[in-house]
C-alpha positions in Angstrom: 202.7 82.4 95.3 204.2 85.2 93.2 203.7 85.5 89.5 206.6 88.0 89.2 209.0 87.1 86.4 206.5 85.0 84.5 205.6 86.0 81.0 201.9 86.3 80.6 200.8 84.7 77.4 197.3 85.2 76.4 195.7 83.1 73.7 194.5 85.0 70.7 190.7 85.3 70.4 188.7 83.7 67.6 188.0 87.2 66.3 191.7 87.9 65.8 192.1 84.7 63.8 189.2 85.7 61.6 190.5 89.2 61.1 193.9 87.8 60.1 192.2 85.7 57.4 190.7 88.7 55.6 191.2 88.6 51.8 191.7 84.8 52.0 189.4 82.0 50.8 187.5 80.5 53.8 184.8 77.9 54.3 181.9 78.8 56.6 179.7 75.9 57.9 176.3 76.9 59.4 174.4 75.2 62.1 171.8 74.0 59.6 174.5 72.2 57.6 174.9 74.6 54.7 178.5 75.4 53.6 179.8 78.5 51.9 183.2 79.2 50.3 184.3 82.7 49.5 186.8 85.4 50.1 186.5 86.9 53.6 185.9 90.6 53.3 184.7 91.7 56.7 184.1 90.4 60.1 182.6 92.3 63.1 182.7 91.8 66.9 179.7 89.6 66.8 181.3 87.5 64.0 178.9 88.5 61.3 180.9 87.7 58.1 180.8 89.2 54.6 182.1 86.8 51.9 182.7 87.9 48.3 182.7 85.6 45.3 180.6 83.3 47.5 179.5 79.8 46.5 177.3 77.3 48.3 178.7 73.8 48.5 176.6 70.6 48.6 177.3 67.6 50.8 179.4 66.0 48.0 181.7 69.1 47.8 180.2 70.4 44.5 179.4 74.1 44.0 175.6 74.4 43.7 174.8 78.2 43.8 176.9 81.3 43.2 175.9 84.2 45.4 178.6 86.8 44.7 178.6 88.8 47.9 176.9 87.3 51.0 176.4 88.4 54.6 176.3 85.5 57.1 175.0 86.2 60.6 177.5 85.2 63.3 175.0 83.5 65.5 174.3 80.9 62.7 177.9 79.9 62.2 179.1 76.5 63.4 182.7 76.9 62.3 185.0 78.8 59.9 188.0 77.1 58.2 190.4 80.1 57.7 193.0 78.2 55.6 190.5 76.6 53.2 192.3 78.0 50.1 195.4 76.0 51.0 193.6 72.9 52.3 191.2 72.6 49.3 192.7 74.6 46.4 190.5 72.9 43.8 187.4 74.5 45.3 189.1 77.8 46.1 190.1 78.4 42.4 188.1 81.1 40.8 
């Protein structure tokens, strides 16, 4: 079977999605259940993340601790919500 003439569409990698979200408000949930909201400053190939204006969020959605700038190790991340500023603008307001 020939694949000539077919357009090869490759899905973007998670890292490309994260890099596209730089300077936006994101939510990062860790494997231990902790949640952090902040502005995504940097992401590296191992998905280590730097957040500025970072707040820890409790299980009720309330801000508990303000960290300013935080480095989160990629191996500890469960998921990242890259459109959090649009989904939950009341928490994204600074």
